[in-house]
NUMIDREN-158052 format. One record per residue: x, y, z of N, C-alpha, C, O, CB in turn. Coordinates in steps of 0.02 Angstrom, whole numbers, padded with zeros to 5 digits, always signed. Each point is the difference from the previous one (the first is absolute). Glycine has a CB too. Layout:
N
XYZXYZXYZXYZXYZ;...
REM end
This chain:
116
+05877+05569+06014-00053-00040+00028-00020-00053-00053-00011+00017-00058-00029+00080+00131;+00034-00159-00052-00017-00054-00045-00074+00002-00017-00041+00021+00041+00134-00091+00007;-00109+00048-00109-00070-00003-00019-00035-00056+00039+00029-00053+00010-00002+00098-00126;-00087-00032+00137-00037-00049+00038-00065-00015-00037-00046+00040+00001+00097+00001+00108;-00054-00099-00141-00059-00019-00039-00055-00028+00045-00053-00019-00025+00127-00004-00073;-00062+00020+00162-00048-00026+00047-00063+00043+00000-00055-00026+00009+00147-00022+00061;-00086+00113-00080-00057+00045+00004-00047-00008-00059-00060+00016+00007+00131+00063+00055;-00047-00103-00118-00044-00008-00058-00054-00053+00014-00057+00008-00023+00151+00025-00052;-00077-00085+00111-00049-00053+00011-00051+00018+00054-00050-00035+00008+00136-00046-00044;-00074+00134+00074-00047+00020+00052-00061+00034-00029-00052+00002+00034+00147+00010+00044;-00091+00014-00137-00057+00030-00035-00034+00055+00041-00061+00001+00006+00044-00110-00065;+00057+00154+00087-00027+00056+00037-00013-00013+00074-00020+00046+00036-00029-00011-00142;+00058-00096+00129-00012-00017+00070+00055+00030+00043+00059-00010-00014-00118-00096-00019;+00041+00142+00084+00048+00031+00045+00005-00037+00065+00056-00012+00025-00080+00122-00078;-00033-00128+00083+00001-00032+00065-00061-00044+00006-00054+00016-00024+00116+00081+00074;-00054-00155-00016-00056-00044+00011+00009-00036+00067+00055-00019+00018-00072+00004-00142;-00038+00006+00160+00002-00037+00063-00025-00071-00009-00005-00037+00049-00012+00144+00013;+00002-00127-00123-00024-00067-00014+00057-00050+00005+00047+00004-00040-00137+00044-00035;+00088-00095+00122+00055-00048+00006+00000-00052-00056+00050-00033-00011-00054+00050+00134;-00052-00024-00159-00005-00050-00054+00014+00031-00068-00012-00032-00051-00071-00030+00119;+00108+00122-00070+00013+00034-00063+00056-00035-00038+00054-00011+00027-00092+00120+00024;+00025-00125-00112+00049-00033-00043+00018+00047-00056-00042+00017-00042-00003-00132+00070;+00107+00137-00031+00022+00048-00050+00026-00034-00064+00013+00034-00049+00014+00045+00141;-00019-00144-00090+00024-00035-00059-00057-00009-00050-00055-00021+00019+00142-00039+00050;-00076+00076-00133-00053-00009-00049-00014-00074-00012+00046-00041+00002-00013+00149-00056;-00094-00123+00041-00019-00070-00013+00023-00019-00070-00013+00035-00048-00086-00026+00126;+00132-00065-00082+00025-00025-00065-00053-00045-00030-00023-00048+00031+00143+00055+00008;-00139+00008-00100-00048-00042-00036+00039-00049-00042+00044+00019-00039-00131+00073+00038;+00070-00155+00007+00032-00051-00041-00039-00006-00065-00055-00027-00001+00098-00036+00103;-00014+00089-00155-00033-00001-00065+00028-00059-00039+00061-00005-00010-00078+00132+00011;-00027-00170-00022+00022-00057-00040+00007+00021-00072-00042+00036-00027-00015-00117+00105;+00112+00060-00108+00011+00016-00070-00036-00052-00043+00009-00060+00008+00103+00114+00018;-00153-00029-00072-00034-00045-00046+00050-00033-00047+00051+00030-00015-00156+00040+00022;+00090-00131-00030+00044-00030-00050+00001+00041-00064-00048+00036-00015+00025-00150+00064;+00077+00109-00088+00004+00042-00061-00059-00008-00048-00019+00049-00032+00141-00058+00044;-00150-00050-00017-00055-00011-00047-00063+00038+00021-00043+00013-00042+00090-00125+00015;-00053+00129+00091-00060+00035+00024+00010+00075+00006-00048+00036+00016+00018-00139+00045;+00089+00128-00073+00014+00072+00004-00029+00034-00063+00009-00025-00055+00096+00004+00125;-00138+00077-00060-00028+00039-00056+00040+00064-00006-00019+00052+00029-00098-00102-00014;+00172+00047-00051+00044+00058-00007-00017+00040-00062-00020-00028-00051+00110-00034+00111;-00083+00128-00055-00011+00045-00056+00064+00039-00011+00032+00024+00047-00156-00015-00022;+00144-00004-00088+00061+00035-00020-00021+00060-00041-00035-00007-00049+00105-00099+00051;-00047+00166+00018-00016+00059-00038+00055+00051+00004+00042-00001+00045-00162-00020-00026;+00120+00066-00067+00050+00053-00005-00026+00062+00036-00058+00019-00008+00101-00065-00103;+00001+00077+00151-00021+00057+00039+00051+00056-00009+00060-00012+00002-00119-00062+00082;+00034+00135-00092+00043+00059-00005-00020+00055+00049+00032+00052+00003-00013-00078-00123;-00070+00014+00158-00027+00052+00045+00048+00012+00058+00027-00047+00030-00143+00014-00061;+00127+00095+00046+00042+00024+00055+00071-00027-00004+00033-00011+00051-00135+00019+00020;+00126-00019-00131+00068-00025-00010+00039+00042-00051+00048-00023-00031-00088-00092+00059;+00019+00178-00036+00031+00047-00045+00005-00027-00072+00049+00012-00034+00016+00032+00130;-00116-00080-00117-00003-00025-00068+00037-00065-00013-00004-00027-00055-00008+00142+00022;+00048-00140+00082+00037-00062-00008-00047-00059+00009-00041-00001+00046+00147+00056-00005;-00100-00103-00084-00045-00058+00001+00025-00053+00048+00060-00013+00004-00093+00036-00122;-00013-00054+00154+00015-00058+00042-00053-00053-00014-00056+00016-00017+00112+00057+00106;-00036-00135-00081-00046-00056-00005-00026-00015+00070+00040-00011+00046+00019-00037-00148;-00124+00048+00110-00031-00009+00065-00037-00066+00000-00041-00014-00044+00029+00139+00060;+00026-00167+00033-00033-00065+00006-00040+00001+00065+00028+00007+00054+00065-00067-00119;-00158+00053+00059-00045+00004+00057-00039-00065+00007-00001-00041-00045-00007+00166+00032;-00024-00132+00071-00044-00057+00011+00032-00058+00037-00031-00053+00007-00026+00086-00109;+00118-00025+00126+00033-00054+00036-00033-00010+00068-00010+00048+00037+00119-00024-00096;-00127-00086+00074-00031-00016+00064+00046-00047+00038+00009-00058-00019-00126+00074-00029;+00145+00009+00102+00044-00042+00040+00043+00043+00046-00013+00059+00010+00014-00145-00100;+00050+00054+00118+00042+00035+00047+00046+00049-00036+00015-00008-00060-00020-00090+00137;+00027+00148-00041+00043+00050-00029+00069-00029-00019+00030+00022-00048-00090+00066+00115;+00084-00136-00028+00064-00032-00016-00003-00038-00066+00047+00003-00039-00023-00012+00161;-00080-00026-00134-00007-00036-00063-00005+00048-00059+00027-00013-00054-00084-00080+00115;+00023+00149-00051-00005+00050-00053+00068+00030-00015+00017+00011-00059-00135+00014+00094;+00158-00011+00017+00066+00028-00011+00046-00049-00035+00041+00019-00041-00056+00052+00142;+00008-00136-00085+00040-00051-00034-00018-00004-00074+00044-00006-00043-00036-00059+00151;-00073+00068-00123-00022+00000-00070+00024+00062-00036+00022-00005-00057-00123-00062+00088;+00098+00124+00001+00023+00063-00030+00075-00004-00015+00022+00023-00053-00113+00041+00115;+00129-00091-00016+00072-00004-00010+00017-00045-00059+00043+00017-00041-00025+00002+00163;-00050-00076-00127+00014-00045-00056-00024+00030-00066+00032-00010-00052-00042-00088+00129;-00045+00135-00076-00025+00032-00061+00046+00056-00022+00014+00007-00060-00130-00035+00094;+00141+00068+00013+00047+00054-00018+00065-00029-00026+00029+00028-00047-00081+00045+00134;+00075-00128-00059+00061-00032-00024-00010-00026-00071+00043+00008-00042-00012-00039+00160;-00089+00001-00131-00015-00026-00066-00001+00056-00052+00026-00007-00056-00092-00087+00108;+00035+00150-00034-00006+00056-00047+00064+00041-00004+00010+00037-00048-00132-00034+00072;+00166-00009+00025+00063+00036+00000-00008+00074+00016+00038+00042-00025+00003-00123-00058;-00091+00097+00124-00012+00070+00019-00013+00005+00074-00001-00051+00035-00047+00074-00149;+00039+00037+00139-00015+00012+00070-00074+00004+00012-00040-00009-00046+00147+00068+00059;-00125-00046+00048-00070+00007+00017-00009-00007+00075+00048+00005+00038-00081-00050-00149;-00029+00034+00131-00015-00008+00071-00063-00040+00009-00036-00014-00048+00093+00123+00074;-00071-00128+00037-00061-00036+00017-00026+00030+00065+00031-00008+00053+00008-00099-00111;-00096+00141+00053-00030+00029+00060-00074+00009-00012-00023+00004-00058+00131+00054+00088;-00146-00054+00023-00073+00008-00003-00033-00052-00044-00048+00015-00035+00064+00108+00054;+00010-00183-00018-00025-00056-00040-00001+00015-00074-00045-00022-00036-00023-00013+00133;+00117+00073-00120+00012+00013-00071+00074-00012-00015+00043+00017+00041-00139+00068-00045;+00108-00113-00053+00069-00010-00022+00013+00051-00055-00037+00003-00049+00037-00128+00078;+00051+00166-00020+00017+00052-00048+00066-00019-00033+00051-00010+00034-00112+00100+00033;+00061-00095-00133+00060-00015-00039+00013+00059-00046-00045+00023-00034+00024-00149+00039;+00082+00150-00006+00017+00060-00039-00005-00015-00074+00022-00053-00024+00053+00093+00116;-00103+00007-00129-00005-00005-00073-00061-00039-00023-00038-00026+00041+00162+00032-00045;-00132-00009-00061-00055-00037-00030+00021-00072-00009+00028-00019-00051-00070+00123-00010;+00029-00145+00111+00020-00070+00001-00060-00046+00001+00003-00056+00025+00102+00088+00036;-00161-00009-00090-00063-00039+00004+00006-00068-00033-00023-00050+00028-00039+00157-00027;+00092-00110-00060+00004-00064-00035+00046-00049+00036-00016-00059+00006-00005+00120-00113;+00079-00036+00130+00046-00044+00037-00031-00024+00065+00005-00059+00018+00092+00120-00068;-00131-00016+00086-00031-00018+00063-00055-00051-00011-00007-00047+00039+00034+00161+00007;-00067-00105-00098-00054-00047-00014+00028-00069-00017-00024-00050+00026-00047+00144-00068;+00123-00096+00001+00031-00064-00018+00029-00034+00061-00009-00060+00010+00035+00104-00124;+00009-00007+00157+00030-00028+00060-00052-00028+00047+00007-00055+00026+00087+00137-00038;-00147-00043+00024-00052-00022+00047-00038-00061-00026-00018-00044+00039+00008+00161+00002;-00003-00119-00105-00034-00058-00029+00044-00062+00005-00024-00055+00013-00039+00130-00091;+00129-00067+00067+00046-00056+00006+00005-00025+00073+00012-00059+00011+00053+00104-00109;-00074+00000+00146+00003-00018+00070-00065-00031+00026-00003-00021+00058+00085+00113-00042;-00133-00096-00057-00063-00032+00020-00056+00048+00018-00053-00023+00022+00122-00069+00016;-00058+00157-00046-00053+00048+00014-00045+00004-00061+00005+00047-00040+00070+00020+00119;-00119-00116-00087-00038-00008-00062-00056+00051-00008-00023+00010-00056+00049-00130+00063;-00047+00153+00046-00054+00050-00005+00027+00070-00007-00034+00049+00016-00040-00124+00051;+00136+00082-00089+00031+00065-00009-00016+00027-00069+00001-00037-00049+00091+00006+00128;-00108+00095-00083-00012+00030-00065+00016+00074+00001+00002+00032+00053-00090-00117-00075;+00100+00112-00037+00011+00072-00007-00067+00035+00005-00052-00026-00021+00154+00008-00051;-00101+00078+00100-00061+00039+00003+00017+00073-00007+00058+00020+00005-00113-00106+00068;+00004+00126-00085+00010+00072-00003+00023+00027-00067+00045+00041-00003-00020-00047+00120;-00055-00017-00171+00013+00030-00065+00064-00015-00027+00017+00022-00055-00088+00063+00084;
REM end
């Protein structure tokens, strides 16, 4: 039997007689702020990662596609893996200095290290 992801979007709804029922989620158009107005924070995180350090970049305001594009270019620059989800960019290892230099060069002037 094939997996059917249709049930996930119903959110527990079994039956409805409402003819105007719209099951499609509303898409919010989030405008991405220009790099100079982004307030990014770079910090080192080891929590729930079995002691392995990751560089966490938070504070990105914009669309998820733009965040993923920034994450991909940052990971390529640092030469490591990572991910972008929940409006956080995760880069493997302690890459705080490289990430800060890269973001400042790209015009993210309000970027700074935080968290000790």
